[in-house]
C-alpha atoms as one frame of an Amber mdcrd trajectory, in Angstrom:
protein
   0.000   0.000   0.000   1.037   3.659  -0.359   1.876   5.839   2.640   3.329
   9.252   3.474   6.466   8.367   5.423   8.657  10.513   7.666  12.100   9.063
   6.907  14.643  11.547   8.320  14.756  14.651  10.529  14.603  18.021   8.722
  13.552  16.185   5.548  10.305  16.414   3.588   8.326  13.142   3.756   8.028
  10.670   0.907   5.080   8.933  -0.734   6.194   5.335  -0.888   5.098   1.715
  -0.897   4.953  -0.035   2.474   3.494  -3.302   3.692  -0.157  -3.378   4.697
  -0.213  -3.844   8.500  -1.937  -6.669  10.350  -3.945  -6.023  13.526  -2.417
  -7.469  16.681  -4.259  -8.470  19.863  -6.699  -5.747  20.873  -6.196  -3.881
  17.575  -8.275  -3.229  14.486  -7.270  -2.665  10.882  -8.962   0.418   9.426
  -9.404   1.198   5.756  -8.626   4.897   6.020 -11.427   7.295   5.075  -9.609
  10.519   5.881  -6.290  11.608   7.369  -5.807  15.232   8.383  -2.538  17.022
   7.626  -1.557  18.997  10.730   1.117  21.624  11.473   2.386  19.215  14.136
   3.384  16.891  11.287   5.446  19.715   9.807   7.216  20.117  13.149   7.900
  16.364  13.205   9.758  16.319   9.890  10.913  19.935   9.537  11.618  21.352
  13.020  12.361  18.663  15.594  15.889  17.316  16.017  16.922  13.839  17.079
  16.816  13.556  20.859  15.181  16.966  21.236  11.803  17.862  22.775   8.897
  16.402  20.801  11.119  14.303  18.535   9.898  10.859  17.487  12.432   8.663
  15.731  11.801   7.825  12.048  10.769   6.039  10.003   7.005   5.970  10.444
   3.871   6.890   8.532   2.469  10.322   9.353  -1.177  11.057  10.177  -2.604
  11.467  13.699  -6.083  12.727  12.659  -7.778   9.640  11.296 -11.099   8.079
  10.469 -11.960   4.913   8.622 -13.961   1.750   8.197 -13.090  -1.392  10.156
 -11.575  -3.948   7.793 -10.457  -6.647  10.251 -10.185  -7.084  14.011  -7.501
  -8.722  16.119  -8.071 -11.090  19.000  -9.673  -9.666  22.117 -11.462  -6.785
  20.376 -14.967  -6.056  21.667 -17.846  -7.445  19.632 -19.280  -3.921  19.689
 -16.691  -2.973  17.053 -18.403  -3.795  13.759 -16.574  -4.681  10.547 -17.482
  -2.173   7.833 -18.662   0.548  10.219 -17.033   4.033  10.233 -15.120   5.243
  13.291 -13.034   8.189  14.423  -9.645   7.370  15.993  -8.404   8.690  19.334
  -4.694   9.117  18.606  -2.716   9.210  21.889  -1.450   5.878  23.201  -0.400
   5.654  26.831   0.829   2.890  29.092  -2.726   1.878  30.117  -1.621   1.477
  33.759  -1.159   4.970  35.220  -3.797   7.264  36.717  -4.023   9.474  33.649
  -4.537   6.540  31.284  -7.133   5.058  33.630  -9.097   8.322  33.349  -8.910
   8.250  29.530  -6.345  11.057  29.324  -3.624   9.053  27.583  -2.122  12.211
  26.121  -0.870  12.967  29.669   0.392   9.431  30.365   2.665   9.500  33.417
   4.992   6.964  31.776   5.164   8.599  28.329   8.948   8.985  28.509   9.379
   5.202  28.678   7.074   4.350  25.755   8.221   3.653  22.166   5.818   6.220
  20.684   3.341   8.937  21.667   0.405   8.262  19.366  -0.857   6.889  16.095
   1.090   8.998  13.600   3.561  10.236  16.228   6.204   7.547  16.497   3.823
   4.755  15.501   2.561   4.351  11.918  -0.337   6.707  11.310  -3.245   7.056
   8.943  -1.661   8.889   6.013  -1.937   5.569   4.185  -4.512   3.244   2.720
  -4.708   1.222   5.958  -3.740   1.733   9.591  -3.895  -0.365  12.772  -5.172
   1.228  15.981  -6.160   0.045  19.474  -9.754  -1.162  19.420 -10.729   0.858
  22.494  -9.661   4.074  20.700 -12.559   4.038  18.243 -15.563   6.370  18.452
 -18.521   5.406  16.201 -19.573   7.949  13.590 -22.892   6.425  12.551 -24.138
   8.071   9.359 -21.839  11.115   9.662 -19.309  11.748   6.890 -16.065  10.110
   8.079 -13.848  12.136   5.725 -15.062  15.471   7.088 -14.870  14.049  10.619
 -11.183  13.076  10.440  -9.795  16.436  11.717 -11.977  16.229  14.810  -9.508
  13.830  16.431  -7.074  16.740  16.880  -8.417  19.983  15.380 -11.689  19.348
  17.224 -10.451  17.561  20.338  -7.631  19.989  21.168  -9.745  23.173  21.305
 -12.605  21.302  22.967 -10.403  20.145  25.846  -8.942  23.636  26.340 -12.378
  25.272  26.238 -13.960  22.698  28.544 -11.264  23.358  31.173 -11.986  27.096
  30.932 -15.806  26.891  31.160 -15.970  28.062  34.819 -14.482  31.380  33.655
 -17.235  31.814  31.079 -20.273  31.040  33.233 -22.892  33.772  33.583 -23.730
  36.814  31.532 -21.425  39.454  30.139 -18.460  37.123  29.566 -15.875  37.431
  26.797 -13.737  34.759  25.140 -10.775  35.459  22.855  -9.550  33.187  20.054
  -6.136  33.999  18.564  -5.236  32.218  15.328  -8.025  31.185  12.974  -6.581
  28.150  11.249  -8.122  24.691  11.526  -8.171  24.607  15.343  -9.170  28.221
  15.867 -12.160  28.040  13.521 -13.526  24.981  15.300 -12.702  26.662  18.615
 -15.014  29.551  17.698 -17.800  27.080  16.905 -17.289  25.169  20.168 -17.399
  28.383  22.214 -20.654  29.394  20.540 -22.115  25.924  21.165 -21.087  25.630
  24.831 -21.214  29.201  26.186 -23.137  32.448  26.014 -19.925  34.451  25.905
 -19.162  37.041  23.267 -16.453  35.437  21.139 -13.724  37.778  19.902 -11.478
  36.295  17.216  -8.308  37.685  15.692  -6.038  36.749  12.808  -3.868  38.516
  10.241  -5.835  37.027   7.320  -9.014  38.761   6.157 -10.614  35.556   4.839
  -9.974  33.748   8.140 -11.712  36.549  10.036 -14.608  36.438   7.579 -15.136
  32.731   8.264 -15.029  33.331  12.016 -17.609  36.107  11.677 -19.866  33.725
   9.747 -19.742  31.454  12.805 -20.749  34.219  15.186 -17.484  35.823  16.283
 -16.639  39.501  16.520 -13.271  39.930  14.832 -10.238  42.153  15.241  -7.430
  42.462  12.707  -3.917  41.644  13.790  -1.173  44.225  14.026  -0.468  47.378
  15.995  -3.106  48.284  18.594  -4.618  44.798  18.503  -4.841  44.322  22.293
  -6.275  47.819  22.748  -9.046  47.113  20.218  -9.845  43.828  21.958 -10.131
  45.580  25.326 -12.398  48.230  23.794 -14.842  45.473  22.791 -14.964  44.387
  26.453 -15.536  47.977  27.630 -12.037  48.011  29.042 -12.450  45.035  31.379
 -10.624  42.449  29.305 -11.507  38.883  28.308 -12.406  36.157  30.794 -10.791
  33.334  28.823  -8.287  33.476  25.974  -7.188  30.649  23.690  -3.966  31.149
  21.752  -3.883  28.642  18.895  -0.521  29.952  17.671   1.682  29.976  20.771
   4.306  32.436  19.503   5.677  35.084  21.857   3.775  37.966  20.153   0.433
  36.125  20.265   0.899  35.148  23.908   1.735  38.789  24.678  -1.430  39.951
  22.898  -3.561  37.503  24.857  -1.911  38.466  28.166  -2.509  42.157  27.463
  -6.189  41.416  26.817  -6.961  39.548  30.061  -9.479  40.523  32.733  -8.829
  39.960  36.429  -9.337  36.313  37.328  -9.081  35.218  33.685  -7.511  32.119
  32.160  -5.116  32.227  29.209  -4.727  28.817  27.554  -1.764  28.474  25.215
  -2.809  25.703  22.837  -0.574  26.247  19.808   2.937  24.816  20.038   4.695
  27.907  18.715   7.614  27.774  21.227   6.787  31.270  22.501   7.557  32.495
  26.022   5.750  34.761  28.492   7.231  37.218  30.979   5.382  37.623  34.274
   5.273  40.730  36.434   3.222  41.196  39.601   2.421  44.785  38.647   1.273
  44.126  35.058  -0.462  40.742  35.386  -4.223  41.203  36.105  -4.889  39.935
  39.631  -5.570  36.205  39.850  -5.388  35.692  36.092  -3.037  32.983  34.931
  -1.371  31.398  31.932  -1.604  27.662  31.373  -1.292  25.189  28.513  -3.228
  22.189  27.282  -2.323  19.345  24.961  -4.832  17.312  22.956  -7.584  15.840
  25.196  -9.162  12.708  26.633 -10.987   9.905  24.862 -14.186  10.909  26.662
 -13.707  14.459  25.350 -13.572  13.031  21.837 -16.896  11.235  22.323 -18.396
  14.632  23.206 -16.769  16.275  20.172 -18.375  13.647  17.949 -21.725  14.358
  19.629 -21.351  18.049  18.707 -20.417  17.103  15.147 -23.317  14.702  14.686
 -25.679  17.351  16.091 -24.457  19.839  13.490 -23.028  22.243  16.079 -19.480
  22.110  14.700 -18.495  21.810  11.042 -14.843  21.272  10.136 -13.789  23.059
   6.954 -11.851  20.536   4.890  -9.926  20.540   1.626  -9.828  17.010   0.214
  -6.722  15.563  -1.453  -6.226  12.205  -3.128  -3.315   9.975  -2.154  -1.505
  11.163  -5.288  -1.837  14.723  -3.936  -0.814  13.974  -0.339   2.630  15.566
  -0.563   1.108  18.622  -2.231  -1.184  18.954   0.807   1.889  19.221   3.032
   3.588  21.677   0.673   0.510  23.919   0.712   0.232  23.548   4.495   3.827
  24.726   4.942   3.199  27.649   2.577   0.133  28.783   4.533  -2.151  28.124
   1.564  -4.588  25.695   3.237  -8.004  26.988   4.242  -9.362  25.008   7.181
  -7.901  21.500   7.270  -6.256  19.474   4.504  -7.615  15.918   4.538  -6.038
  13.155   2.476  -8.544  10.579   1.176  -6.522   7.411   0.450  -9.517   5.289
  -0.569 -11.688   7.332  -2.907 -14.357   4.664  -3.437
C-alpha cells in the first residue's frame, strides 16, 4: 500500500510503498477514510531534532487525525466494534496502567517517557496511508456522519474542545468574553465550540481577512492583527478584558497579545505549540489571572466532540486531497495556503 512516510529529521516526507499492517491483539485494521494534515506533522519532519523535545524517531507513517472503516479485528477486540462501520480514531497511546490513562487522558500518560511512541502517527505508523492499525478501544462510532469530514476532529476538534472545557468556569454567567487567537483549523472549530457551549461574546483575531470572515460567519466579533490589537480587543470588552483566551498559535507575540487582553481572574490557555515564552510581572499581570497550557484531550472528550459534530453544532472546513496529492497537501500547508484542514482521502471509493 502507499503511505506518506517521515524518513529523516529536517527532511520532507516521501510517498512510498509499504506493507499493509496486520492487527495485533486488541487492535483493528482500518481502511482509512480521511487523514488530516496537521502543522504538528510539519514540526515532526521539519523542526524537531533527534533527541530533542517532541522528537519521534523515524521512520514511520504520518497522520494522527484519522477516520476509517473497520476492515479486520484482532483477537480480544470487543464485539461492539463492527466490521465495515465508520469510526473516528483517538490518537494518543499511553501505558494503560497509570492514573491518567485510567481516566482516559492518555495524552498525559505519566509513563510517556518510557514508551516507544506517543500516538498513532507520532512515532507509531499513522493514517496517512490506505490502511492503519489502531487500538480497538480508541474508536468512536460515527454512525451516518461523513467520516472524511470528521477526520480532523480527532485533533483539530479535540484539542480546542479540551482547552475550552477546562476554561468553562471562567465563562459562566452573563457578560463574559472569550478570545480566540489564530483562525486556522483549530481556531475556527474553537469559535464554533465556544458558541455551542457558552453564552460568551467570542472575539477572534487573525492577520488574514478571509480567516476573520469565516469566524464572523460562525458568530465571532473579529479584530485584525497588528499594531493596537490588544487595545481594540479591550475596547470590545468595555475596558475590562476577556475572561478566557485561547492562543492557537503559541508564539511570543500572540501570547503577549492575549496576556494584554486579560481581565482579572481570567484564564489564558496556550494551545498552539509555537515555542513562545511569556514574561510575568506582579504589577502588570491582572490579579488572579493565569497562563496555562493544554495538549490534545481525553478519549471521553472526543466522544463529546463527535456528539457536537453529529448534532451539526461544529463543522470542520476541509480541503480534500487524493493519495496522489498527499505531498502537495503538506507543501501547501507549509506555505500557509490551506483553508481550514487538509484531509487526504486514500480510498476514494
